[in-house]
N, C-alpha and C positions, 0 to 999 in steps of 0.2 A: 925604588925599582919602575918601569915602566914598560907598557906593551907594546913592542917591535915586531912589524909586518912586513915578509920581503913584498915589497912593490914589483908585479914582473913589469912594467912600466919603467923603472929606473934600475932594474937590477941591483939592489939592494936591499937590507934590509933597514928598515925604517922605523922612527918614534910615531905611536901612534898619537894623533891630535885629532879629531874630530875638525870637520867644516864649518859646524854649529857648537855652540855652546852648550846646547842644552840637549841635543839629540845626535842620534848617529844612524847615518840611512846605510840602507845594504843591502845587494839586491845579488841574485843567482842567478846564471842561464835556466830556468826549468827544462824541464823533460819535452819531446816532441810525442807526442800521446798516438803513436798510429802500433804499438805492439807494449808487451810487456816488460817492465822493469828489471834490469840486472845488475850482475855485482859491481859495473862500473857506475851507474845510478848509486847504487849503495856508497863507494866511496862518494861521489861526489857531493853527495844531501849528507851524510853525516859531517863531512867537512865543512858545510856550510853550517849544520846547524850545532857543531862544535863553536863555530865563529859565535854565533848570535847568542849560543848557552852562556860561554864565555865573557862578552861583550859587557851581558846583563849583570853577570856578580862583578867584573872588576869596577862598571862604572853604574853604580846604581842610582846615580843621579842624572843620568842621562838617558830619556826617552828610545829607546833601538826598533827603526819599523823595520821587519825584512819583508821583502818582497822578490818571489820564485814565481816564474812567469810560465805558464800553459801555453807551449806551440799547438796549434790545431788549425796553422795554412800558413802557405809561407816556405817552408822548409820542403825544397828541391832535393832529388835524389841524385844531382849530381851538382856540382859549385859552381857551372860555368854559367849558370842562369839559360843556358841557350834550350839542350837537349834532355835535361832533366826533367822529371815529373813533379808536382806536389806529393807530398809522402804520402797523405791520409787519403790522398784521392785512390793513389796504387792501393794500398791498403782497403781501398773500400767497393774495390773492385773483386777481389781478393773474397773477399766474406759476404759481397752483394748485398751490401749495408749503405746509407748515407753515409758521406764522411763526419757528420755532426756525429752519427750513430755511434760511431766507429770511435771518435774522439771521447764521448761520453762514456764508454763503456770502459776505455782504457787509464781516463783521467779515474775514476775510482778505484780501479785496481792498482796504478798509481801510489794513490793516498795510504792504500789498504797496506802495500808494501811497507812503504815509508812508517806506515802506523806500527809495524811488528820490529822493526829498528828502531822505536822508540827516540824516533825524529819529529820533533816539534813542527806542528803545522806553521807553513809561514803565516806571516799576519796579514797579506796581501798576495794570493796566488791569481791575479789578473790573465782572463785568457786574448792571446791577438785576434780574434774576429771578433772580440768585444771593442774593441780600441780600434777602428778600421779607420774614422773620424780623424783621430789623434795623428795617426801613421799620416793620413794624407795630407794635414795640416803643418808637419814639418817638410813633409815632398815639395809643398806649394812654396814653401819658404827655402827652400835651396833652389828650386828653379830661379825661384826672383830674385837672388842670390850671387846666381850665376854658376853655382856648385853641381846643376843638374840641368840635363836636357831629356826631353821627350823624343821618342821615334816611333809612328806607327802603333801609338797605344802604349806603348813602354815606357819607362824613366827609368833614365842611368846615373849614379854619380859619378862625375869628372872627376877622376883620381888626381889628374893632372892639375887640376884647379887647387888643390890642398897639399901645401909642400910639406905639411907634417905626416903624409902618408906613410905609415910603416913604422911609427915611433914606438909603438907597442912590440912588436914580432919583428923590428930591425931589417925588415923587407921592403928595401925601397922598390917605388913599383915598376922602375926601370933593369930593376933585378930579377924581377918576376917572370918565369915562362910563361908562357903560351902554346896552346897546340895551332896546328894551323885548320885543326877541324873547329876553333870556336871563330878564329878570325874569319873564314868564309861563310859560316852560318849567321854569323851577327850581325843586329844591325848597330854595335856599339861601335863607336869612335875609338875605342882602345877596349885592347882584350882583357885589361885592369879595371875595367869601369865594372859596376855590379849594382845589379837591376835593385831599383826603390819600388818597383811598379810592374806589374807585367799583364799585359794585355790579356785578357781570356779567349784560349781561341775555342771552338765549338764542340759544344758539351762538356765545357768544365764547370763542375757543380757546384764549386765555392769561388763567388765572384760577386762584386761590386761594385755599384757605381762610382765614379769620377771624374774630374775634369777631361779624363786622357779617355776615357770611355770604361768601358763596362771589363772590369780586370780584379785581381787580388795583390797584395803586399808582398814583396821581398823579407825575404827571414832576418834580414839584418837590423831592418828599419823598424819592428817590432820590440827590439829588446830597447830601444832608444825613449820609442812613443813611452812603453809601459814604465820604464824606470824614473825615466822626466816626470812623468804625471803624479807618481806616488813620493819620489824623494827630491823632487827639483831637479834644474838644472845644472847644479853640482853637488855632488854626495859624496860619502866617503870612502865605501868599499863594493868592488862588481865580482863574484866569483864566479869560473866557468871550469870546463875540462880544457887543460895543456890544448888539448887540438883545437882546441874555438879559440886559440888564442889566435890565429890567422885562420881563414881572415875574418870569422864573424865578429871578432871584439873589435879586430882595427876598423871596420867598417865603422862600426856602432860609435866609435870614437870622431872617424873621421867625418861622418854625419851628424851627430850631437853638438859639436865643437862648432862645426860650418853653419850649423840651422842657426845655435844662438849666440855665438860670438862669445862665449864661455868660455874657460880653461882653466883649470883641468875639467873636464867630463866628470872624470872620477880619481878622486886621487889616489889609492890603492887598488891595484889587480893583484888578483890574488887565484892561481890556477893551481888544480891537482894534478899529478901524475894519475898515470895511467895501470891498471891492473894487470896484469900476467900470469900465465899459467905455463911454467916448462921453461920461462923467460921469453914466451912469446903475449903479444899483446891481445889479449880479449877483446872481442869484436866480432858483429852480426857478420859482416862480411866473410870472416874468417871461418866463420860455424862453431865458434870454442864457445861460446856466452853463454855465461852460468845465470840462470833466470834464476829471481828470488823465488819463486814460488816453488819452482820443484827445490830448491835446498831447503827450503822449509821443514820440507818433507822428512830431510833426512838431520837438521842443527838448529839448535835453541836459534832463533833470529839475534837475541845478545850476544851470543858466541861469534855470530858473524861478525856483529859489531863491534866487539871486541877484539877480533881477529884483525882488522881493517886500520884498528885504531894504534895498534904496535908496530905500523910506521907513519911516517912522517906523510903528512899531504902531498907535499911535494915529490915525495921518493916513489920508484914504483911498490906496488903491493902486490907482491907472489902467495896467489891465489890456491892451493891445493888442498887434496882431504888431510895430508901431512900438517901441513900451516896450520890448517882450522883444527885439528885432534890438538896441537899442542900447545896454541890458542886456548884452548877449550880447557886443557889441563889446569893451566895458570888462573884461568878465570873463576874456575869451579875451586880453587883451594882461597880466593880471596873469596867469594861466596860462601864458604863454609864457614870463615872467621867474621862474615862482618852479620850470619843469622845466629851466629850461637853469643856474638853481642846480642844483636835484637831482643834478643829473649833472656837474656842475664839481666837486662836495661831495664826490665819494664816495672814502671811505677816511679821510675827515678826523674829529678828533676829534669825540664829542657835546658838548655844552654845554647850559647850562641856559637858559632864559630871561633878557634884563637888563634887568630892570623899571626901572632906573634911567635906560635908554636914553631919549631925547626923544621919539624917535617912539613905543615901546609906551608911555609915560606919556600921551601925547598918547590914544594907540587906549583905553586904559582909562577917562580922564578922558570921552570920548564914552560909555563904556557905562556909565558911574555915574552919567550923565545920563538916567535911565531908558530904559535898556536903547537908546541913539541908534545903531543898525545905519548908516542912512544915513551920515552924521559917521564910523564908524570905520572903513566901507570906504573912505571918502576917503581916511582914513590908508594904509591898502592901496597907493595909488595911492603915495603918497612912498616906502614899504617898496620898490615896483617901481622906481621912480625909483635907489632908494640899492643895490639888486641890480644892477641892469645898468651901473650905472658902476664896481661892487666886479668886476664879471664882464669889461666891459673893459679894466680896471687889471689884469686878474687878481691882484685884491690877495689872497691864498688864505689871509689873516691874516682878513677878516671873514668868510668863505664860512659855516664852521659854527653862529655866531650868528644870523647871517642865515636860515639854515636852518631852525634853534631858533622866531625868529619870525614864520616864516611858518608852523610848524607848528603854534605854541598860537593866533596869533590867528587865522590864515584856516582853519584845521584844526580844532584842539580847539573853540576860541569861537564862530568864526560856521559851519563844518561846511560850507565851499564848497570843500573840497579836494575831486578824484576820488578815489574811494576807490583804485583804482587806485593815484595816486600817493602817499596813505598809505601803503598798503603797501609800497609801495616805500620809503620814509621809513622804516616800521617796521623795515623787513629791512636797510637801511641800518643802523639802527642797533643791532640786532643783530649784524651782522656785526662793524659797530666795537668793540661790545664784545668778541667772540671774539678779533677780530685783536690788540685791545689786550691780551687776552691771551697769545697767543702770542707780542707782541713785547716784553713782561714776560719772559716764561720764557726769552728768546733774550736780552736783555739779565742775566740772571741766569747763564745760562750762561757769557754773555763773561766777567762780573766773576771767575766762579772758572776762569775760562781754559780750558772748556772750549767751545772753538772746533770743534770736531768736530760737537758739539750746538746751535750755533750758526749753524753753515753748512748741516747737515741743517735745520734751521727754515727757513732762507733761501731753500734749494733745491726744497721742496717745496713751497713756497708759488709758487716760481717757475712749478713747473713746472705750478698750477693756476691759474696767469694774474693770479697777485696777486706786484706788487714792492714791497719793502720800500725805502725812503730813509732812509739815516742823515745826520739836519741835526744843526750844533750845538744847534738847540730841543731835538732830540730824534729817534727815528724814527716814521714815516709809510707809511702804505702806500698803494699807487692799484692800480685794474683798469690790465693792458696793455691 
């Protein structure tokens, strides 16, 4: 079996082979921190979390480095680079705060919201404002090579100079429509050209010195600078929301490959689909966004995570109260089986995951098929049935293996086990290790016929509420 990923660049599923033999580089476009996170963010970053969790499981011999940026400058309210304003500056006026104060506030809240969804934090979370020098250096390289031009303190990428522009989205420059308003107001050579550096107008708070005067970077250049700084000029996976495939990701490819001369900039492009409600896309502009902080007042965050995982990341996710209620009912059924098993298996020895198990193989096959969490969750219902059967029959010989299966599949990979349960399981495993050390010491005492020491171990554990049971298969322990 091999992991296959749907590559937006080639429009087909491809077997995954890392660029480097010993490491995997993953970059997902992060949030623009001018407001609270909503369900769309949840889907995007749960997708990223699943990708990274599974890569670490699937390729334990490779170092997986996950980078997710924080956009705190350069994301304009309009995509034409002409009439728009920086979203951070707009929000700073509304809140009467400095843009960096706004960015700090919403960055903290963003990570808190993601933590509640049990999303593992990125290995590196670089900020655009912390990488101005790197962005300027790429722009200088593009100017030197003739892929960019400067006009009145603005620097633009010359799309006409890149014959490959449009290969991600399939939208060639000559096919892209433009408005007369942009052509009239812009100093671009062509409406399709995009900003690499913008001249700061009077009163603009976010600005830095550059060879072209005081200004700030364009939105697209930041992701190129930060991803290549930490993952190299060619890396494995770049993820984003489907709406970012054009123009944002398209521009990333153009400026990165033209600056470095290396192709591909990214080997596999992954794009998650949108979240809908009543068949209509959720969005701030439509006024139907569901903010995570509000939803947490009504629903368990892990139920929301489970709801999102029940649809494939490339499919739309219908997000309604009915959908959440239905997902939560199934989720609680799974949790009930797991919690009963956790309680019944206290004191049993720890085992590893049996990857030869047919149920485990089915789960892995689902995840190998472009991270198909919907099919993987269906496997968990089979695991629940098998668990309930073992509990009913009191088949203790299967408890430890079943618990390991739950912990790896539902916990480590899908991330849907509550932290309390995961913590309890971790403590159980640590206690198992300590208990088996005592059991070995007691056996060694008995082997040398030091029955006083052997009895002392048993009696002290009994006083602590722990019972040792000697059987033909060996000694086990349980809580009174």
